[in-house]
C-alpha positions as CSV (number, residue, x, y, z in Angstrom):
1,M,-31.1,20.6,26.8
2,E,-31.6,21.9,23.3
3,K,-28.4,23.7,22.1
4,Q,-28.3,27.4,21.0
5,A,-26.9,27.6,17.3
6,V,-23.4,29.9,17.2
7,I,-24.3,30.7,13.5
8,T,-27.6,30.3,11.5
9,A,-28.2,31.2,8.2
10,T,-31.4,31.7,6.4
11,D,-32.0,31.9,2.6
12,L,-27.9,33.2,2.4
13,C,-26.7,34.6,-1.1
14,I,-22.8,35.0,-1.5
15,G,-20.5,36.3,-3.5
16,Y,-19.0,39.3,-4.8
17,R,-20.5,43.1,-5.8
18,T,-18.4,45.6,-7.5
19,H,-19.3,48.9,-9.1
20,K,-20.6,47.3,-12.1
21,E,-22.4,43.9,-11.1
22,E,-23.2,41.5,-8.4
23,K,-21.7,38.1,-9.0
24,K,-23.3,35.2,-7.1
25,V,-21.4,32.0,-6.5
26,H,-24.2,30.5,-4.2
27,E,-27.6,31.2,-3.0
28,H,-30.7,29.9,-0.8
29,L,-28.0,28.6,1.4
30,S,-29.5,27.2,4.6
31,F,-27.5,25.9,8.2
32,E,-26.4,26.2,11.3
33,L,-23.2,25.6,13.2
34,Y,-23.4,24.2,16.7
35,P,-21.3,24.3,19.8
36,G,-19.1,21.1,20.9
37,E,-18.7,20.0,17.1
38,L,-16.4,19.8,14.2
39,T,-18.0,20.7,10.8
40,S,-15.8,19.7,7.9
41,L,-16.4,21.6,4.3
42,L,-15.9,19.8,1.3
43,G,-15.9,20.5,-2.1
44,A,-13.9,20.1,-5.3
45,N,-12.0,23.5,-6.4
46,G,-13.8,26.5,-7.5
47,A,-16.6,25.3,-5.7
48,G,-17.1,28.2,-3.7
49,K,-15.4,27.0,-0.3
50,S,-13.3,30.0,0.1
51,T,-16.3,32.7,-0.3
52,L,-18.7,30.8,2.1
53,L,-16.0,30.9,4.9
54,R,-14.6,34.8,4.3
55,T,-18.2,35.5,4.3
56,L,-19.3,33.6,7.8
57,S,-15.8,35.5,9.2
58,A,-17.3,38.7,8.0
59,S,-14.1,39.5,5.9
60,H,-16.6,39.3,2.8
61,P,-20.2,40.8,3.1
62,S,-23.1,38.5,2.4
63,L,-25.1,39.9,-1.0
64,A,-28.8,39.0,0.4
65,G,-30.3,36.4,3.2
66,D,-30.1,36.6,7.2
67,L,-26.7,35.7,9.0
68,Q,-26.8,35.3,12.6
69,L,-24.0,34.9,15.1
70,L,-25.4,34.0,18.5
71,D,-28.6,35.3,17.9
72,K,-27.4,38.4,16.3
73,P,-26.9,39.6,12.8
74,L,-23.4,39.1,11.9
75,Q,-23.3,42.9,10.1
76,H,-24.3,44.3,13.7
77,Y,-20.8,43.5,15.0
78,S,-18.2,45.5,15.6
79,E,-15.0,44.6,14.5
80,K,-13.9,44.5,18.3
81,E,-16.8,42.3,18.7
82,R,-16.3,39.7,16.2
83,S,-12.4,39.0,16.9
84,R,-13.9,38.0,20.4
85,T,-16.0,36.0,18.7
86,I,-14.8,34.2,15.6
87,G,-11.3,32.9,15.6
88,V,-9.8,32.8,12.1
89,V,-6.8,30.4,10.9
90,L,-5.5,30.9,7.3
91,T,-3.6,28.4,5.1
92,D,-1.0,30.6,4.5
93,K,2.0,30.6,6.6
94,T,2.7,33.0,9.3
95,Q,5.6,35.2,8.4
96,A,6.3,35.8,12.5
97,G,9.4,33.5,12.2
98,G,11.2,36.2,14.6
99,L,8.4,35.8,17.3
100,T,8.7,33.4,19.8
101,V,5.8,30.7,19.9
102,Y,4.5,32.2,23.2
103,E,4.4,35.5,21.8
104,L,3.1,34.5,18.6
105,V,0.1,32.7,20.6
106,A,0.0,36.3,23.1
107,L,-1.2,38.2,20.1
108,G,-4.7,36.3,20.3
109,R,-5.0,38.1,23.3
110,Q,-5.2,41.5,21.3
111,P,-9.2,41.8,21.6
112,H,-9.3,41.7,25.0
113,T,-6.0,43.4,26.5
114,G,-6.9,46.9,25.5
115,F,-5.0,49.7,23.5
116,F,-1.7,48.8,24.9
117,G,-1.8,45.0,24.7
118,R,-0.7,44.8,28.4
119,L,-0.9,41.3,29.7
120,H,-2.1,40.6,33.2
121,R,-2.0,37.2,35.3
122,H,-5.1,36.1,33.9
123,D,-3.7,36.3,30.1
124,H,-0.7,34.5,30.7
125,A,-3.0,32.4,32.2
126,I,-5.2,31.7,29.2
127,I,-1.8,31.9,26.9
128,Q,-0.6,28.8,29.1
129,E,-4.0,26.9,28.8
130,A,-4.4,27.6,25.0
131,L,-0.5,25.6,24.5
132,N,-0.9,23.1,26.8
133,A,-4.2,22.2,24.8
134,V,-2.7,22.1,21.7
135,G,0.6,20.3,23.0
136,I,3.3,23.0,22.5
137,T,4.1,23.9,25.7
138,H,7.7,22.6,25.4
139,K,8.0,25.0,22.1
140,A,6.8,28.2,24.1
141,Q,10.4,29.8,23.7
142,S,11.1,28.1,20.5
143,Y,11.4,30.9,17.8
144,T,8.3,30.5,15.2
145,A,11.1,29.9,12.0
146,E,12.0,26.7,13.8
147,L,8.9,24.8,14.0
148,S,7.8,22.5,11.6
149,D,4.7,23.2,9.6
150,G,2.4,21.1,11.8
151,E,3.9,22.5,14.9
152,R,3.2,26.0,13.2
153,Q,-0.3,24.8,12.6
154,K,-0.8,24.2,16.4
155,V,0.6,27.7,17.3
156,M,-2.1,29.5,15.2
157,I,-4.6,27.2,16.8
158,A,-3.3,28.1,20.1
159,K,-3.5,31.8,18.8
160,A,-7.0,31.1,17.9
161,L,-7.8,29.6,21.1
162,V,-7.0,32.3,23.5
163,Q,-9.1,34.8,21.7
164,E,-11.9,32.4,23.6
165,C,-14.1,32.6,20.6
166,P,-17.1,30.3,20.8
167,L,-16.2,29.7,16.8
168,I,-13.1,28.7,15.2
169,I,-13.0,28.9,11.3
170,L,-10.0,27.1,9.6
171,D,-9.1,27.5,5.7
172,E,-7.7,23.8,5.0
173,P,-5.3,23.5,7.8
174,T,-3.4,20.1,7.0
175,A,-3.0,21.6,3.4
176,F,0.9,21.6,3.6
177,L,1.4,19.1,6.4
178,D,2.1,15.1,6.3
179,V,-0.3,12.2,6.8
180,V,0.9,12.2,10.8
181,S,0.4,16.0,11.2
182,R,-2.9,15.9,9.2
183,I,-4.0,13.4,11.4
184,E,-2.9,14.9,14.6
185,I,-4.4,18.4,13.8
186,M,-7.9,16.7,12.8
187,T,-7.6,14.6,15.9
188,L,-6.8,18.0,17.8
189,L,-9.9,20.2,16.5
190,H,-12.0,17.3,17.1
191,R,-11.0,17.3,20.8
192,L,-10.9,21.1,21.4
193,A,-14.6,21.2,19.8
194,V,-15.9,18.7,22.3
195,E,-13.7,19.8,25.4
196,Q,-14.1,23.2,25.0
197,N,-17.6,23.4,23.4
198,K,-16.4,25.6,20.4
199,A,-18.3,25.3,16.8
200,I,-15.3,24.6,14.6
201,L,-15.8,24.8,10.8
202,L,-13.1,23.6,8.1
203,S,-12.6,23.5,4.9
204,T,-10.0,20.8,3.6
205,H,-9.6,18.2,0.4
206,D,-8.1,15.5,3.4
207,I,-11.8,13.9,2.2
208,E,-10.4,10.5,4.7
209,Q,-9.7,12.1,7.9
210,A,-12.7,14.6,7.4
211,L,-14.9,11.2,7.3
212,V,-13.6,9.9,9.9
213,L,-13.1,12.6,12.7
214,S,-15.9,15.2,11.4
215,D,-19.4,15.4,13.5
216,K,-21.0,17.4,10.4
217,L,-20.2,17.4,7.0
218,W,-20.9,20.6,4.5
219,L,-20.8,19.5,1.0
220,L,-20.7,22.2,-1.2
221,S,-21.1,21.9,-5.1
222,K,-21.7,24.0,-7.7
223,E,-24.5,21.8,-9.2
224,K,-26.3,20.6,-5.9
225,G,-25.4,23.8,-3.8
226,L,-24.7,23.0,0.1
227,Q,-25.8,19.7,1.9
228,C,-25.5,19.4,5.2
229,G,-25.7,16.7,7.9
230,V,-24.1,14.4,10.3
231,T,-21.2,12.6,8.4
232,E,-22.8,8.6,8.5
233,D,-25.9,10.3,7.4
234,M,-24.1,12.0,4.4
235,I,-22.3,8.9,3.8
236,L,-25.0,6.3,4.3
237,S,-27.6,8.4,2.3
238,H,-25.0,8.9,-0.8
239,Q,-24.7,12.2,-0.9
240,M,-21.0,11.9,-1.5
241,D,-21.7,10.9,-4.9
242,N,-22.7,14.5,-5.7
243,L,-19.4,15.8,-4.1
244,F,-17.6,16.3,-7.9
245,S,-19.2,16.3,-11.0
246,H,-16.1,14.2,-13.0
247,S,-17.8,11.0,-14.8
248,N,-14.2,9.0,-13.9
249,I,-14.3,9.7,-10.4
250,R,-16.1,7.5,-7.5
251,F,-16.4,6.8,-3.8
252,D,-15.7,3.7,-2.1
253,Y,-18.6,3.6,0.5
254,D,-17.3,0.5,2.0
255,H,-13.6,2.6,2.9
256,G,-14.3,5.9,2.4
257,I,-12.4,7.5,0.0
258,Y,-12.8,8.5,-3.8
259,Y,-11.3,6.4,-6.4
260,P,-11.1,6.4,-10.5
261,T,-13.8,4.2,-12.2
262,V,-12.4,1.1,-13.6
263,N,-12.4,0.4,-17.6
264,G,-10.8,-2.8,-17.6
265,K,-10.7,-4.3,-20.9
266,Q,-10.5,-8.0,-19.5
267,E,-12.4,-9.3,-16.8
268,I,-11.4,-11.9,-14.3
269,T,-13.5,-13.4,-10.9
270,V,-12.2,-12.9,-7.6
271,E,-12.5,-14.5,-4.4
272,A,-10.7,-14.3,-1.1
273,T,-10.4,-15.9,2.8
274,D,-11.2,-11.9,4.1
275,E,-12.2,-8.6,2.9
276,T,-8.4,-7.0,3.5
277,L,-6.9,-9.4,0.6
278,L,-10.3,-8.7,-1.2
279,H,-9.6,-5.3,-1.4
280,W,-6.2,-5.6,-2.2
281,T,-6.4,-8.2,-4.9
282,I,-9.1,-6.5,-7.0
283,N,-6.9,-3.0,-6.2
284,A,-3.8,-4.4,-8.1
285,L,-6.0,-6.0,-10.8
286,N,-8.0,-3.0,-11.6
287,R,-4.9,-1.2,-11.8
288,H,-3.5,-3.8,-14.5
289,G,-6.6,-3.5,-16.8
290,Y,-9.1,-6.0,-15.4
291,T,-12.6,-5.9,-14.0
292,C,-13.2,-8.3,-11.1
293,L,-16.3,-10.0,-11.1
294,Q,-18.0,-12.4,-8.2
295,A,-18.1,-16.1,-9.8
296,K,-22.0,-16.6,-9.2
297,N,-22.2,-13.4,-11.5
298,A,-19.8,-13.8,-14.2
299,P,-19.8,-15.5,-17.7
300,A,-18.4,-19.2,-17.5
301,G,-14.9,-19.4,-19.2
302,L,-13.5,-16.3,-17.7
303,P,-10.1,-16.4,-15.4
304,H,-10.4,-17.1,-12.0
305,L,-8.1,-16.3,-8.8
306,Q,-8.5,-17.3,-5.6
307,V,-6.3,-15.8,-2.8
308,I,-5.8,-17.8,0.2
309,A,-2.9,-15.5,1.6
310,P,-0.3,-12.9,0.1
311,D,2.1,-15.7,-0.4
312,A,-0.7,-18.1,-1.8
313,L,-2.4,-17.0,-5.0
314,Y,-4.0,-19.6,-7.4
315,L,-5.0,-19.1,-10.6
316,T,-7.0,-20.9,-13.3
317,R,-7.0,-19.6,-17.0
318,D,-8.0,-21.4,-19.9
319,G,-8.1,-24.8,-18.2
320,K,-4.4,-24.2,-16.8
321,H,-3.8,-23.8,-12.9
322,R,-0.8,-21.6,-12.1
323,T,0.4,-20.9,-8.4
324,F,1.5,-17.9,-7.4
325,T,3.9,-16.7,-3.8
326,S,3.4,-13.0,-4.3
327,F,1.4,-10.4,-6.1
328,G,4.4,-9.1,-7.9
329,K,4.8,-12.5,-9.6
330,L,1.2,-12.7,-10.5
331,L,1.2,-9.6,-11.9
332,E,3.9,-10.3,-14.3
333,E,1.9,-13.4,-15.5
334,I,-1.5,-11.4,-16.3
335,K,0.1,-8.6,-18.1
């Protein structure tokens, strides 16, 4: 059964309009967002990610093109209709420290409660479900000011959930979080997309987690515009090469990370007993100015390093053989 797109854009132009001029950030953008999928928007600072998110959340008008939300032009939605359709979680830390977690999440029901904001049994049930979904029920009566950054972000996601929106947009939700919290939030968002059949779009600089947990990638750059696709298709078609224009940055397709280009002044051949040892051996040598080559592709006479284990490293150089019991001792020698 074919899924209906939550958002469809055709030949979209985004940017800013002042009383004097129109500044286009990107044009001719076409894309779709589907329920049940987590999509990560990646790009360098200044690429236009925030402008795109603001356009999709209707907080900023598009300059041209067609933008449909559930087969209806976005500009035709009333503010109340939009608040029931699009949930937004911003990077800024909430200034609601005097509210309890339950009270803050309950504010997300405002689009459904009418002018006086009275909560009924149905509303309380939805709030409780959202707290359960993000794993923050045990903090329901805690003040928001008492929460960690990771817990606070879960609360803001719960607040978006109680709006009962088919679309949730998040602007760098893991920006201020430690590594454990970043993984938790990204895992949570993917689970919510699947279990609650929501289209979830987030911008992030946490590329490593985005590649692991995102169903789709949107790659935005000034040079290439917007490129969209299933994560593995984008990676294996080498689209990640176009994300950053900096010539000293390369994408490691084996490990899913960006790394600095190595301009080693010295060359060495390397072999290791497994891929993990080989990766970290090359990492250490690159850092100390060595370009690592395979022996079969290298000129004769280069130093050669054989790594059997982390405490068994054998270096052959200038006809001499040395054994090292740690990378620390090896690096002291080759410096």
